[in-house]
N, C-alpha and C positions, 0 to 999 in steps of 0.2 A: 312573849308568845312563842311556843313550841310548835315547829313545823315540822312532823314527824316522817315525811316522805318527799320526794323528789318532785312529784306531780305538784302538792300542795305549796313545795317552795316556788316552783315555776309559776304556779298560778297568783300567788302573792305578789312576786314581782310586777305582774300585769296590772292587778286590782288596787294595790295599795296606795297609788296615788304618784307624785311626781317622781320621775327617775332621774338620776344623776346624767349630767350632760358630759360627755367625753369625746374630745376632740382627737381628730387623727390626721396623719398624713399618709398617704398610700404611696408604695412602691410595688410596680409591676414587676414580676420575674417570668422571663421565658424559660421553659423547660429545658435542663441541659441534657437529659436523655432522649434521644431521637424517638425512642420507643412511646414515650409520653409526651410527644409534641404538644405545644399550645402555650398558654400562658395561666398565671394567676397573681390574684393580689394579696398585698400583706399590709394591712392597717395599723401604724405604729401610734400608739398613745402618746400625744403630745400635748404641751401647754396651751390654753385657750388660745384661740384666734379669731380673727374676723374675716378671714378669706372665705369666699363661696364657690362651689362649682356645681351647677345644677345637674350635670350628668352622674354626680357621686352622692352617697347618702349624705344627710345632714351633717355639718361639722366635719366633714372629710375633704381634702384637698389634696391633689399629688405633690409630691416632693418636688420641686424645681431642680436644676442642676446645681446650684449652689448648695442648696439644702442637702442634697445627696453627697455632695464632696466632704461638707463640714459637719454634719450631724449625725451621718452613720458609720462612724467609726470612733471607737473609745477603748480605753485600757482601764476605765473604773472597775469596781466589782460590785455593781450594783445587782441584784438579782433580776432576772428578766424570765417572764412568764410569756410562754405561747400558748394562745387559746385558739381552741377549734369549735364552731358551732354546731348545731345540729343540721338536719337534712335541708332546709330551705332557708336558713337564718343566714347571719352575717355580723359584721362588726356594730350595727345599730341595734341588736337584739338587748333587750331591757336587762335579760337575766346576765349578759356579758359585761354589760355596763356598770352593773352594780359591784361585781366583783372588781373589775379594772379601775374604777374610781377609786375604792378603798384602797387598793394597792399602791396605785400612783400617789395617792396623798400620803402613804407610808414610805415613798422614796424608791419603789420598784419601776422598772422598766416594763413594757408589754408590748406585745402586739397580737393582731387577729390574723391566722391564716383564712382568708374567704376562699371557700371552696370555689371552684371554676364555676363561672356563670352566676354566683351568688353576690350580693351586696352590690349590685349593678356593675358587676365585673361583666367583660365581654367574654363570649365563647369563642375561641380562636381555633378549636380543633373538634373532632368527634371524641377526644378524651376528655370524660367528664370526672365524676367521682363517687365512689361507692365505698363500703366499708374495709375493702382491700388495696384502696387508692392511696398508697405510703410515700409514693414519689413525691408529691409537693412538699409533705412536712420534711422527708429526708434532705431534700434540697435547701430548705429554709434554715434548719438546724446546721448543716453543713456552713451555710452563707453567715449565719449567725457567729458560729465558732470563729470564722476567719477575722468578723468585724468586730467582735466583742470577746477577745480571748480569755478575760480574766472574769467574765460575768457567769455566775451558776445559772444553769437552764434549767425552767420548771417548764411543765406542760399541763395543761387541763382541756379535756374534752366534753362536750355535751352531747348526749344522745349519738347521733353517727360521728361525730367528732371524737368522741370517746371510743367508738368500736375501732375508728382509724388508728388512735394512740395505742390501743391494745396490740393492733396487728403491727405496728412499729416493735412494740416491745417484745413480741413473738418473734419476729424476724431477726432481732438482735440478741434474743434471750437475754433480756435487762430486767426480767420481773424480780421484785423483792420476796415473792413468794415461792414454796417450793413447787415443782410441775409435778403433775400426777399422770 
């Protein structure tokens, strides 16, 4: 079946039937820049587990201290995808899980930057997110580069998440296209 535009593709993921189950471990970040105080949550795709936390989305639990020390540093060169959801979404959205499941099966590592207050993350300051809110993705990319120095990083955004990524690209002049 040929799905010729994004609206039909998104609709298809909702109506087509069973969605893939993706499991996550969450890491909370505190903003480094005092101008953008608060916190944000990042959900990392992990192998299936049986742990539960009713305060978090399904199949999502927090990293414990031991897991943080042993699982979030690596010298491997697996590709790493950073995903940003749309306006009111989060890591549990079907459109994200379809992509993440397929890539994880092919050996990719992946995470979802949940916008402040989304995906059952707490709002910890008056600083939320909008299309110009690039501070959290910039901090996450810096952190990923430190923890996984050999991994090529890729990013994909949906709707508002895509707008934020475009603004990051604009701020750093990293577009692969000519500027007009």
